[in-house]
N, CA, C and O atoms as a Tinker XYZ file with bonds, in Angstrom:
   480  protein
     1  N     86.645000   71.960000  133.113000    73     2
     2  CA    87.921000   72.278000  132.503000    64     1     3
     3  C     88.830000   72.877000  133.574000    63     2     4     5
     4  O     88.517000   73.915000  134.157000    81     3
     5  N     89.951000   72.217000  133.823000    73     3     6
     6  CA    90.896000   72.670000  134.827000    64     5     7
     7  C     92.084000   73.321000  134.138000    63     6     8     9
     8  O     92.730000   72.710000  133.287000    81     7
     9  N     92.365000   74.544000  134.504000    73     7    10
    10  CA    93.532000   75.232000  133.955000    64     9    11
    11  C     94.681000   75.091000  134.935000    63    10    12    13
    12  O     94.478000   75.054000  136.148000    81    11
    13  N     95.881000   75.015000  134.402000    73    11    14
    14  CA    97.072000   74.803000  135.210000    64    13    15
    15  C     97.940000   76.055000  135.165000    63    14    16    17
    16  O     98.036000   76.704000  134.124000    81    15
    17  N     98.564000   76.396000  136.271000    73    15    18
    18  CA    99.492000   77.515000  136.299000    64    17    19
    19  C    100.857000   76.987000  135.886000    63    18    20    21
    20  O    101.556000   76.359000  136.681000    81    19
    21  N    101.231000   77.246000  134.643000    73    19    22
    22  CA   102.480000   76.695000  134.112000    64    21    23
    23  C    103.694000   77.144000  134.907000    63    22    24    25
    24  O    104.680000   76.411000  134.989000    81    23
    25  N    103.644000   78.334000  135.493000    73    23    26
    26  CA   104.793000   78.848000  136.242000    64    25    27
    27  C    105.068000   78.040000  137.506000    63    26    28    29
    28  O    106.155000   78.126000  138.076000    81    27
    29  N    104.093000   77.261000  137.941000    73    27    30
    30  CA   104.264000   76.415000  139.122000    64    29    31
    31  C    104.726000   75.002000  138.770000    63    30    32    33
    32  O    105.060000   74.219000  139.659000    81    31
    33  N    104.747000   74.678000  137.498000    73    31    34
    34  CA   105.141000   73.331000  137.079000    64    33    35
    35  C    106.661000   73.203000  137.058000    63    34    36    37
    36  O    107.351000   73.985000  136.405000    81    35
    37  N    107.166000   72.222000  137.771000    73    35    38
    38  CA   108.613000   71.999000  137.839000    64    37    39
    39  C    109.206000   71.751000  136.455000    63    38    40    41
    40  O    110.305000   72.219000  136.155000    81    39
    41  N    108.488000   71.021000  135.619000    73    39    42
    42  CA   108.989000   70.708000  134.280000    64    41    43
    43  C    109.111000   71.982000  133.441000    63    42    44    45
    44  O    110.035000   72.097000  132.636000    81    43
    45  N    108.207000   72.926000  133.613000    73    43    46
    46  CA   108.305000   74.194000  132.893000    64    45    47
    47  C    109.533000   74.966000  133.353000    63    46    48    49
    48  O    110.281000   75.501000  132.535000    81    47
    49  N    109.739000   75.022000  134.674000    73    47    50
    50  CA   110.904000   75.728000  135.226000    64    49    51
    51  C    112.212000   75.107000  134.725000    63    50    52    53
    52  O    113.138000   75.825000  134.346000    81    51
    53  N    112.283000   73.775000  134.726000    73    51    54
    54  CA   113.478000   73.089000  134.232000    64    53    55
    55  C    113.690000   73.368000  132.751000    63    54    56    57
    56  O    114.822000   73.543000  132.300000    81    55
    57  N    112.596000   73.408000  131.998000    73    55    58
    58  CA   112.683000   73.670000  130.564000    64    57    59
    59  C    113.184000   75.079000  130.287000    63    58    60    61
    60  O    113.958000   75.291000  129.353000    81    59
    61  N    112.753000   76.031000  131.082000    73    59    62
    62  CA   113.223000   77.412000  130.931000    64    61    63
    63  C    114.724000   77.477000  131.201000    63    62    64    65
    64  O    115.459000   78.119000  130.451000    81    63
    65  N    115.181000   76.825000  132.253000    73    63    66
    66  CA   116.616000   76.785000  132.554000    64    65    67
    67  C    117.382000   76.116000  131.415000    63    66    68    69
    68  O    118.477000   76.549000  131.054000    81    67
    69  N    116.802000   75.068000  130.859000    73    67    70
    70  CA   117.451000   74.342000  129.767000    64    69    71
    71  C    117.582000   75.233000  128.531000    63    70    72    73
    72  O    118.632000   75.248000  127.889000    81    71
    73  N    116.540000   75.965000  128.198000    73    71    74
    74  CA   116.588000   76.878000  127.039000    64    73    75
    75  C    117.711000   77.888000  127.220000    63    74    76    77
    76  O    118.446000   78.182000  126.277000    81    75
    77  N    117.844000   78.414000  128.423000    73    75    78
    78  CA   118.907000   79.383000  128.707000    64    77    79
    79  C    120.271000   78.759000  128.444000    63    78    80    81
    80  O    121.141000   79.390000  127.843000    81    79
    81  N    120.456000   77.524000  128.892000    73    79    82
    82  CA   121.730000   76.826000  128.656000    64    81    83
    83  C    121.977000   76.615000  127.171000    63    82    84    85
    84  O    123.106000   76.753000  126.700000    81    83
    85  N    120.936000   76.282000  126.441000    73    83    86
    86  CA   121.072000   76.060000  124.996000    64    85    87
    87  C    121.487000   77.357000  124.300000    63    86    88    89
    88  O    122.367000   77.344000  123.440000    81    87
    89  N    120.868000   78.457000  124.662000    73    87    90
    90  CA   121.236000   79.746000  124.069000    64    89    91
    91  C    122.686000   80.093000  124.386000    63    90    92    93
    92  O    123.431000   80.522000  123.505000    81    91
    93  N    123.083000   79.910000  125.636000    73    91    94
    94  CA   124.465000   80.224000  126.021000    64    93    95
    95  C    125.452000   79.311000  125.301000    63    94    96    97
    96  O    126.469000   79.783000  124.794000    81    95
    97  N    125.169000   78.027000  125.251000    73    95    98
    98  CA   126.063000   77.060000  124.624000    64    97    99
    99  C    126.170000   77.297000  123.124000    63    98   100   101
   100  O    127.264000   77.244000  122.563000    81    99
   101  N    125.048000   77.555000  122.478000    73    99   102
   102  CA   125.063000   77.703000  121.018000    64   101   103
   103  C    125.633000   79.036000  120.557000    63   102   104   105
   104  O    125.873000   79.224000  119.364000    81   103
   105  N    125.849000   79.945000  121.464000    73   103   106
   106  CA   126.476000   81.229000  121.112000    64   105   107
   107  C    127.895000   81.020000  120.580000    63   106   108   109
   108  O    128.422000   81.861000  119.851000    81   107
   109  N    128.498000   79.911000  120.944000    73   107   110
   110  CA   129.862000   79.627000  120.481000    64   109   111
   111  C    129.897000   78.846000  119.163000    63   110   112   113
   112  O    130.981000   78.562000  118.652000    81   111
   113  N    128.747000   78.498000  118.611000    73   111   114
   114  CA   128.716000   77.804000  117.326000    64   113   115
   115  C    129.272000   78.729000  116.249000    63   114   116   117
   116  O    129.227000   79.949000  116.400000    81   115
   117  N    129.786000   78.169000  115.181000    73   115   118
   118  CA   130.314000   79.003000  114.094000    64   117   119
   119  C    129.250000   79.951000  113.536000    63   118   120   121
   120  O    128.067000   79.616000  113.485000    81   119
   121  N    129.687000   81.122000  113.125000    73   119   122
   122  CA   128.773000   82.130000  112.583000    64   121   123
   123  C    127.967000   81.594000  111.395000    63   122   124   125
   124  O    126.802000   81.952000  111.224000    81   123
   125  N    128.580000   80.742000  110.582000    73   123   126
   126  CA   127.872000   80.218000  109.410000    64   125   127
   127  C    126.700000   79.313000  109.782000    63   126   128   129
   128  O    125.886000   78.973000  108.924000    81   127
   129  N    126.609000   78.923000  111.046000    73   127   130
   130  CA   125.482000   78.102000  111.507000    64   129   131
   131  C    124.353000   78.943000  112.101000    63   130   132   133
   132  O    123.365000   78.394000  112.588000    81   131
   133  N    124.489000   80.266000  112.064000    73   131   134
   134  CA   123.484000   81.166000  112.647000    64   133   135
   135  C    122.068000   80.831000  112.169000    63   134   136   137
   136  O    121.128000   80.834000  112.963000    81   135
   137  N    121.918000   80.546000  110.886000    73   135   138
   138  CA   120.587000   80.273000  110.330000    64   137   139
   139  C    120.367000   78.786000  110.087000    63   138   140   141
   140  O    119.374000   78.389000  109.478000    81   139
   141  N    121.277000   77.987000  110.557000    73   139   142
   142  CA   121.164000   76.544000  110.415000    64   141   143
   143  C    120.924000   75.890000  111.761000    63   142   144   145
   144  O    119.872000   76.066000  112.374000    81   143
   145  N    121.905000   75.137000  112.209000    73   143   146
   146  CA   121.764000   74.368000  113.440000    64   145   147
   147  C    121.500000   75.257000  114.663000    63   146   148   149
   148  O    120.696000   74.902000  115.525000    81   147
   149  N    122.167000   76.398000  114.737000    73   147   150
   150  CA   121.964000   77.285000  115.896000    64   149   151
   151  C    120.505000   77.686000  116.015000    63   150   152   153
   152  O    119.901000   77.560000  117.081000    81   151
   153  N    119.947000   78.166000  114.928000    73   151   154
   154  CA   118.556000   78.615000  114.926000    64   153   155
   155  C    117.596000   77.461000  115.201000    63   154   156   157
   156  O    116.667000   77.596000  115.998000    81   155
   157  N    117.819000   76.342000  114.547000    73   155   158
   158  CA   116.934000   75.190000  114.707000    64   157   159
   159  C    116.962000   74.657000  116.143000    63   158   160   161
   160  O    115.918000   74.337000  116.712000    81   159
   161  N    118.141000   74.567000  116.714000    73   159   162
   162  CA   118.299000   74.075000  118.085000    64   161   163
   163  C    117.614000   75.010000  119.073000    63   162   164   165
   164  O    116.916000   74.561000  119.982000    81   163
   165  N    117.815000   76.291000  118.893000    73   163   166
   166  CA   117.191000   77.266000  119.796000    64   165   167
   167  C    115.674000   77.242000  119.691000    63   166   168   169
   168  O    114.978000   77.287000  120.705000    81   167
   169  N    115.165000   77.172000  118.481000    73   167   170
   170  CA   113.705000   77.144000  118.306000    64   169   171
   171  C    113.098000   75.878000  118.907000    63   170   172   173
   172  O    112.052000   75.937000  119.553000    81   171
   173  N    113.743000   74.747000  118.700000    73   171   174
   174  CA   113.218000   73.489000  119.246000    64   173   175
   175  C    113.250000   73.520000  120.779000    63   174   176   177
   176  O    112.302000   73.087000  121.433000    81   175
   177  N    114.345000   74.034000  121.344000    73   175   178
   178  CA   114.443000   74.117000  122.803000    64   177   179
   179  C    113.386000   75.064000  123.366000    63   178   180   181
   180  O    112.753000   74.763000  124.378000    81   179
   181  N    113.200000   76.199000  122.713000    73   179   182
   182  CA   112.210000   77.171000  123.166000    64   181   183
   183  C    110.784000   76.637000  123.055000    63   182   184   185
   184  O    109.900000   77.038000  123.811000    81   183
   185  N    110.576000   75.741000  122.116000    73   183   186
   186  CA   109.262000   75.142000  121.915000    64   185   187
   187  C    108.828000   74.291000  123.106000    63   186   188   189
   188  O    107.632000   74.130000  123.346000    81   187
   189  N    109.775000   73.754000  123.842000    73   187   190
   190  CA   109.431000   72.863000  124.968000    64   189   191
   191  C    108.631000   73.611000  126.036000    63   190   192   193
   192  O    107.480000   73.248000  126.280000    81   191
   193  N    109.193000   74.646000  126.688000    73   191   194
   194  CA   108.398000   75.342000  127.702000    64   193   195
   195  C    107.245000   76.146000  127.104000    63   194   196   197
   196  O    106.229000   76.361000  127.766000    81   195
   197  N    107.397000   76.588000  125.864000    73   195   198
   198  CA   106.323000   77.363000  125.229000    64   197   199
   199  C    105.066000   76.528000  125.067000    63   198   200   201
   200  O    103.965000   77.012000  125.328000    81   199
   201  N    105.212000   75.282000  124.639000    73   199   202
   202  CA   104.046000   74.414000  124.470000    64   201   203
   203  C    103.462000   73.982000  125.810000    63   202   204   205
   204  O    102.251000   73.794000  125.927000    81   203
   205  N    104.308000   73.824000  126.812000    73   203   206
   206  CA   103.793000   73.527000  128.157000    64   205   207
   207  C    102.933000   74.696000  128.625000    63   206   208   209
   208  O    101.835000   74.501000  129.145000    81   207
   209  N    103.442000   75.910000  128.437000    73   207   210
   210  CA   102.708000   77.101000  128.870000    64   209   211
   211  C    101.399000   77.250000  128.099000    63   210   212   213
   212  O    100.346000   77.483000  128.693000    81   211
   213  N    101.469000   77.114000  126.785000    73   211   214
   214  CA   100.267000   77.285000  125.976000    64   213   215
   215  C     99.213000   76.230000  126.308000    63   214   216   217
   216  O     98.029000   76.544000  126.433000    81   215
   217  N     99.645000   74.994000  126.448000    73   215   218
   218  CA    98.703000   73.924000  126.750000    64   217   219
   219  C     98.078000   74.040000  128.128000    63   218   220   221
   220  O     96.950000   73.598000  128.348000    81   219
   221  N     98.818000   74.638000  129.059000    73   219   222
   222  CA    98.305000   74.739000  130.432000    64   221   223
   223  C     97.074000   75.628000  130.534000    63   222   224   225
   224  O     96.316000   75.533000  131.499000    81   223
   225  N     96.876000   76.480000  129.555000    73   223   226
   226  CA    95.721000   77.366000  129.570000    64   225   227
   227  C     94.499000   76.762000  128.919000    63   226   228   229
   228  O     93.507000   77.454000  128.691000    81   227
   229  N     94.561000   75.493000  128.620000    73   227   230
   230  CA    93.453000   74.808000  127.950000    64   229   231
   231  C     92.970000   73.650000  128.815000    63   230   232   233
   232  O     93.506000   73.401000  129.895000    81   231
   233  N     91.979000   72.966000  128.343000    73   231   234
   234  CA    91.482000   71.799000  129.066000    64   233   235
   235  C     92.506000   70.675000  129.040000    63   234   236   237
   236  O     93.471000   70.718000  128.278000    81   235
   237  N     92.289000   69.676000  129.873000    73   235   238
   238  CA    93.252000   68.587000  130.011000    64   237   239
   239  C     93.539000   67.858000  128.698000    63   238   240   241
   240  O     94.692000   67.519000  128.430000    81   239
   241  N     92.517000   67.609000  127.877000    73   239   242
   242  CA    92.755000   66.913000  126.604000    64   241   243
   243  C     93.674000   67.724000  125.701000    63   242   244   245
   244  O     94.586000   67.174000  125.085000    81   243
   245  N     93.438000   69.015000  125.622000    73   243   246
   246  CA    94.285000   69.882000  124.802000    64   245   247
   247  C     95.676000   70.002000  125.421000    63   246   248   249
   248  O     96.675000   70.049000  124.702000    81   247
   249  N     95.741000   70.051000  126.737000    73   247   250
   250  CA    97.036000   70.133000  127.415000    64   249   251
   251  C     97.876000   68.908000  127.067000    63   250   252   253
   252  O     99.075000   69.028000  126.813000    81   251
   253  N     97.265000   67.756000  127.054000    73   251   254
   254  CA    97.971000   66.520000  126.695000    64   253   255
   255  C     98.531000   66.627000  125.280000    63   254   256   257
   256  O     99.656000   66.200000  125.020000    81   255
   257  N     97.749000   67.196000  124.369000    73   255   258
   258  CA    98.213000   67.368000  122.987000    64   257   259
   259  C     99.424000   68.306000  122.938000    63   258   260   261
   260  O    100.386000   68.035000  122.220000    81   259
   261  N     99.383000   69.391000  123.685000    73   259   262
   262  CA   100.506000   70.323000  123.709000    64   261   263
   263  C    101.741000   69.695000  124.373000    63   262   264   265
   264  O    102.874000   69.974000  123.982000    81   263
   265  N    101.508000   68.852000  125.372000    73   263   266
   266  CA   102.636000   68.136000  125.982000    64   265   267
   267  C    103.275000   67.185000  124.982000    63   266   268   269
   268  O    104.489000   66.987000  124.992000    81   267
   269  N    102.458000   66.604000  124.125000    73   267   270
   270  CA   102.977000   65.724000  123.077000    64   269   271
   271  C    103.881000   66.507000  122.120000    63   270   272   273
   272  O    104.932000   66.012000  121.711000    81   271
   273  N    103.478000   67.703000  121.771000    73   271   274
   274  CA   104.304000   68.562000  120.915000    64   273   275
   275  C    105.593000   68.929000  121.636000    63   274   276   277
   276  O    106.668000   68.941000  121.037000    81   275
   277  N    105.477000   69.225000  122.916000    73   275   278
   278  CA   106.639000   69.590000  123.726000    64   277   279
   279  C    107.654000   68.459000  123.798000    63   278   280   281
   280  O    108.856000   68.690000  123.665000    81   279
   281  N    107.180000   67.249000  124.005000    73   279   282
   282  CA   108.106000   66.115000  124.093000    64   281   283
   283  C    108.737000   65.823000  122.734000    63   282   284   285
   284  O    109.894000   65.409000  122.663000    81   283
   285  N    107.988000   66.036000  121.661000    73   283   286
   286  CA   108.558000   65.864000  120.320000    64   285   287
   287  C    109.690000   66.874000  120.107000    63   286   288   289
   288  O    110.720000   66.535000  119.524000    81   287
   289  N    109.505000   68.086000  120.567000    73   287   290
   290  CA   110.564000   69.099000  120.474000    64   289   291
   291  C    111.771000   68.694000  121.297000    63   290   292   293
   292  O    112.908000   68.946000  120.900000    81   291
   293  N    111.533000   68.067000  122.442000    73   291   294
   294  CA   112.644000   67.600000  123.285000    64   293   295
   295  C    113.462000   66.530000  122.566000    63   294   296   297
   296  O    114.688000   66.515000  122.667000    81   295
   297  N    112.796000   65.644000  121.848000    73   295   298
   298  CA   113.515000   64.631000  121.069000    64   297   299
   299  C    114.274000   65.272000  119.912000    63   298   300   301
   300  O    115.369000   64.834000  119.559000    81   299
   301  N    113.690000   66.304000  119.332000    73   299   302
   302  CA   114.366000   67.048000  118.269000    64   301   303
   303  C    115.647000   67.689000  118.802000    63   302   304   305
   304  O    116.692000   67.624000  118.155000    81   303
   305  N    115.567000   68.305000  119.976000    73   303   306
   306  CA   116.737000   68.916000  120.604000    64   305   307
   307  C    117.810000   67.866000  120.861000    63   306   308   309
   308  O    118.991000   68.102000  120.602000    81   307
   309  N    117.405000   66.721000  121.365000    73   307   310
   310  CA   118.366000   65.661000  121.647000    64   309   311
   311  C    119.127000   65.269000  120.377000    63   310   312   313
   312  O    120.345000   65.094000  120.402000    81   311
   313  N    118.406000   65.134000  119.284000    73   311   314
   314  CA   119.027000   64.799000  118.002000    64   313   315
   315  C    119.994000   65.891000  117.555000    63   314   316   317
   316  O    121.100000   65.595000  117.104000    81   315
   317  N    119.588000   67.125000  117.676000    73   315   318
   318  CA   120.418000   68.248000  117.245000    64   317   319
   319  C    121.671000   68.385000  118.103000    63   318   320   321
   320  O    122.716000   68.804000  117.607000    81   319
   321  N    121.580000   68.042000  119.362000    73   319   322
   322  CA   122.762000   68.065000  120.223000    64   321   323
   323  C    123.773000   67.012000  119.767000    63   322   324   325
   324  O    124.979000   67.256000  119.782000    81   323
   325  N    123.281000   65.855000  119.367000    73   323   326
   326  CA   124.173000   64.811000  118.863000    64   325   327
   327  C    124.869000   65.291000  117.589000    63   326   328   329
   328  O    126.065000   65.059000  117.409000    81   327
   329  N    124.131000   65.951000  116.714000    73   327   330
   330  CA   124.726000   66.509000  115.493000    64   329   331
   331  C    125.785000   67.559000  115.859000    63   330   332   333
   332  O    126.867000   67.586000  115.271000    81   331
   333  N    125.470000   68.412000  116.821000    73   331   334
   334  CA   126.436000   69.436000  117.251000    64   333   335
   335  C    127.716000   68.793000  117.766000    63   334   336   337
   336  O    128.810000   69.292000  117.503000    81   335
   337  N    127.589000   67.703000  118.488000    73   335   338
   338  CA   128.769000   66.982000  118.975000    64   337   339
   339  C    129.538000   66.377000  117.806000    63   338   340   341
   340  O    130.765000   66.466000  117.762000    81   339
   341  N    128.831000   65.763000  116.862000    73   339   342
   342  CA   129.480000   65.149000  115.706000    64   341   343
   343  C    130.240000   66.172000  114.865000    63   342   344   345
   344  O    131.233000   65.838000  114.220000    81   343
   345  N    129.768000   67.417000  114.876000    73   343   346
   346  CA   130.435000   68.497000  114.141000    64   345   347
   347  C    131.505000   69.198000  114.995000    63   346   348   349
   348  O    132.112000   70.182000  114.574000    81   347
   349  N    131.716000   68.662000  116.201000    73   347   350
   350  CA   132.703000   69.216000  117.142000    64   349   351
   351  C    132.376000   70.641000  117.591000    63   350   352   353
   352  O    133.278000   71.426000  117.885000    81   351
   353  N    131.080000   70.971000  117.644000    73   351   354
   354  CA   130.660000   72.267000  118.163000    64   353   355
   355  C    130.564000   72.230000  119.686000    63   354   356   357
   356  O    130.672000   73.263000  120.347000    81   355
   357  N    130.361000   71.032000  120.239000    73   355   358
   358  CA   130.335000   70.844000  121.689000    64   357   359
   359  C    131.158000   69.602000  122.025000    63   358   360   361
   360  O    131.379000   68.731000  121.183000    81   359
   361  N    131.602000   69.547000  123.271000    73   359   362
   362  CA   132.418000   68.415000  123.717000    64   361   363
   363  C    131.522000   67.242000  124.126000    63   362   364   365
   364  O    130.309000   67.383000  124.281000    81   363
   365  N    132.150000   66.101000  124.292000    73   363   366
   366  CA   131.438000   64.906000  124.749000    64   365   367
   367  C    130.835000   65.129000  126.138000    63   366   368   369
   368  O    129.698000   64.731000  126.392000    81   367
   369  N    131.586000   65.755000  127.025000    73   367   370
   370  CA   131.069000   65.987000  128.389000    64   369   371
   371  C    129.905000   66.974000  128.376000    63   370   372   373
   372  O    128.952000   66.817000  129.139000    81   371
   373  N    129.975000   67.983000  127.519000    73   371   374
   374  CA   128.869000   68.933000  127.388000    64   373   375
   375  C    127.627000   68.220000  126.861000    63   374   376   377
   376  O    126.518000   68.431000  127.350000    81   375
   377  N    127.835000   67.372000  125.856000    73   375   378
   378  CA   126.729000   66.596000  125.290000    64   377   379
   379  C    126.082000   65.733000  126.368000    63   378   380   381
   380  O    124.858000   65.716000  126.496000    81   379
   381  N    126.888000   65.024000  127.136000    73   379   382
   382  CA   126.350000   64.139000  128.173000    64   381   383
   383  C    125.514000   64.900000  129.195000    63   382   384   385
   384  O    124.446000   64.435000  129.592000    81   383
   385  N    125.991000   66.066000  129.623000    73   383   386
   386  CA   125.234000   66.875000  130.588000    64   385   387
   387  C    123.899000   67.326000  130.009000    63   386   388   389
   388  O    122.861000   67.217000  130.661000    81   387
   389  N    123.935000   67.832000  128.786000    73   387   390
   390  CA   122.715000   68.337000  128.160000    64   389   391
   391  C    121.742000   67.208000  127.844000    63   390   392   393
   392  O    120.533000   67.376000  128.007000    81   391
   393  N    122.244000   66.069000  127.399000    73   391   394
   394  CA   121.384000   64.911000  127.117000    64   393   395
   395  C    120.717000   64.433000  128.405000    63   394   396   397
   396  O    119.532000   64.100000  128.412000    81   395
   397  N    121.474000   64.400000  129.477000    73   395   398
   398  CA   120.910000   63.994000  130.761000    64   397   399
   399  C    119.769000   64.934000  131.173000    63   398   400   401
   400  O    118.723000   64.487000  131.644000    81   399
   401  N    119.983000   66.222000  130.992000    73   399   402
   402  CA   118.948000   67.203000  131.353000    64   401   403
   403  C    117.713000   67.073000  130.466000    63   402   404   405
   404  O    116.585000   67.100000  130.959000    81   403
   405  N    117.923000   66.931000  129.160000    73   403   406
   406  CA   116.764000   66.845000  128.266000    64   405   407
   407  C    116.008000   65.541000  128.487000    63   406   408   409
   408  O    114.784000   65.515000  128.356000    81   407
   409  N    116.695000   64.477000  128.814000    73   407   410
   410  CA   116.004000   63.214000  129.088000    64   409   411
   411  C    115.186000   63.303000  130.377000    63   410   412   413
   412  O    114.109000   62.714000  130.467000    81   411
   413  N    115.680000   64.023000  131.356000    73   411   414
   414  CA   114.906000   64.238000  132.587000    64   413   415
   415  C    113.638000   65.034000  132.272000    63   414   416   417
   416  O    112.563000   64.726000  132.786000    81   415
   417  N    113.768000   66.043000  131.439000    73   415   418
   418  CA   112.610000   66.838000  131.028000    64   417   419
   419  C    111.616000   65.958000  130.270000    63   418   420   421
   420  O    110.409000   66.048000  130.495000    81   419
   421  N    112.117000   65.112000  129.376000    73   419   422
   422  CA   111.245000   64.202000  128.632000    64   421   423
   423  C    110.445000   63.305000  129.583000    63   422   424   425
   424  O    109.242000   63.118000  129.404000    81   423
   425  N    111.115000   62.761000  130.581000    73   423   426
   426  CA   110.438000   61.898000  131.550000    64   425   427
   427  C    109.368000   62.664000  132.316000    63   426   428   429
   428  O    108.280000   62.145000  132.566000    81   427
   429  N    109.681000   63.887000  132.682000    73   427   430
   430  CA   108.714000   64.693000  133.444000    64   429   431
   431  C    107.493000   65.047000  132.594000    63   430   432   433
   432  O    106.362000   65.005000  133.080000    81   431
   433  N    107.719000   65.390000  131.348000    73   431   434
   434  CA   106.594000   65.699000  130.454000    64   433   435
   435  C    105.725000   64.454000  130.290000    63   434   436   437
   436  O    104.498000   64.533000  130.349000    81   435
   437  N    106.366000   63.312000  130.085000    73   435   438
   438  CA   105.628000   62.056000  129.941000    64   437   439
   439  C    104.812000   61.764000  131.201000    63   438   440   441
   440  O    103.651000   61.364000  131.114000    81   439
   441  N    105.417000   61.962000  132.358000    73   439   442
   442  CA   104.706000   61.724000  133.616000    64   441   443
   443  C    103.517000   62.655000  133.794000    63   442   444   445
   444  O    102.451000   62.230000  134.239000    81   443
   445  N    103.698000   63.923000  133.447000    73   443   446
   446  CA   102.592000   64.884000  133.546000    64   445   447
   447  C    101.467000   64.483000  132.596000    63   446   448   449
   448  O    100.291000   64.530000  132.958000    81   447
   449  N    101.830000   64.096000  131.404000    73   447   450
   450  CA   100.831000   63.675000  130.428000    64   449   451
   451  C    100.051000   62.451000  130.917000    63   450   452   453
   452  O     98.827000   62.394000  130.799000    81   451
   453  N    100.770000   61.487000  131.461000    73   451   454
   454  CA   100.096000   60.280000  131.990000    64   453   455
   455  C     99.151000   60.619000  133.138000    63   454   456   457
   456  O     98.060000   60.058000  133.232000    81   455
   457  N     99.564000   61.531000  134.007000    73   455   458
   458  CA    98.687000   61.894000  135.135000    64   457   459
   459  C     97.445000   62.619000  134.642000    63   458   460   461
   460  O     96.367000   62.450000  135.211000    81   459
   461  N     97.577000   63.421000  133.594000    73   459   462
   462  CA    96.397000   64.085000  133.033000    64   461   463
   463  C     95.486000   63.085000  132.344000    63   462   464   465
   464  O     94.263000   63.177000  132.450000    81   463
   465  N     96.079000   62.128000  131.640000    73   463   466
   466  CA    95.288000   61.111000  130.958000    64   465   467
   467  C     94.492000   60.266000  131.953000    63   466   468   469
   468  O     93.380000   59.830000  131.656000    81   467
   469  N     95.062000   60.043000  133.120000    73   467   470
   470  CA    94.378000   59.238000  134.141000    64   469   471
   471  C     93.141000   59.957000  134.687000    63   470   472   473
   472  O     92.220000   59.321000  135.199000    81   471
   473  N     93.130000   61.276000  134.572000    73   471   474
   474  CA    92.015000   62.068000  135.097000    64   473   475
   475  C     90.848000   62.164000  134.129000    63   474   476   477
   476  O     89.726000   62.468000  134.534000    81   475
   477  N     91.107000   61.907000  132.850000    73   475   478
   478  CA    90.017000   62.105000  131.876000    64   477   479
   479  C     89.422000   60.794000  131.408000    63   478   480
   480  O     88.500000   60.791000  130.592000    81   479
């Protein structure tokens, strides 16, 4: 069983930076969305690096499962960002930047998962 240091994983570092951006960006959402889209978006974004970290402390098979949860959260965030744009909470350019970042994270998680699968 090989344990991974999540703090050394580039995808974890990028995910942490992304969560920070999501928190900063969603601070401008309407107050009435505090327990709706704002909360859901923040929780889904936070789930990405959290599941990477949690899975890294387990064996490779379990890590792959946690990466799967992490990538699902990334797709959830992508969907919620589109909704935020449709509600005019964020601009088109903001959406494009954030979508580009989350898609890069998705690719990295997928790549890490594939490399772990190749080892087992």
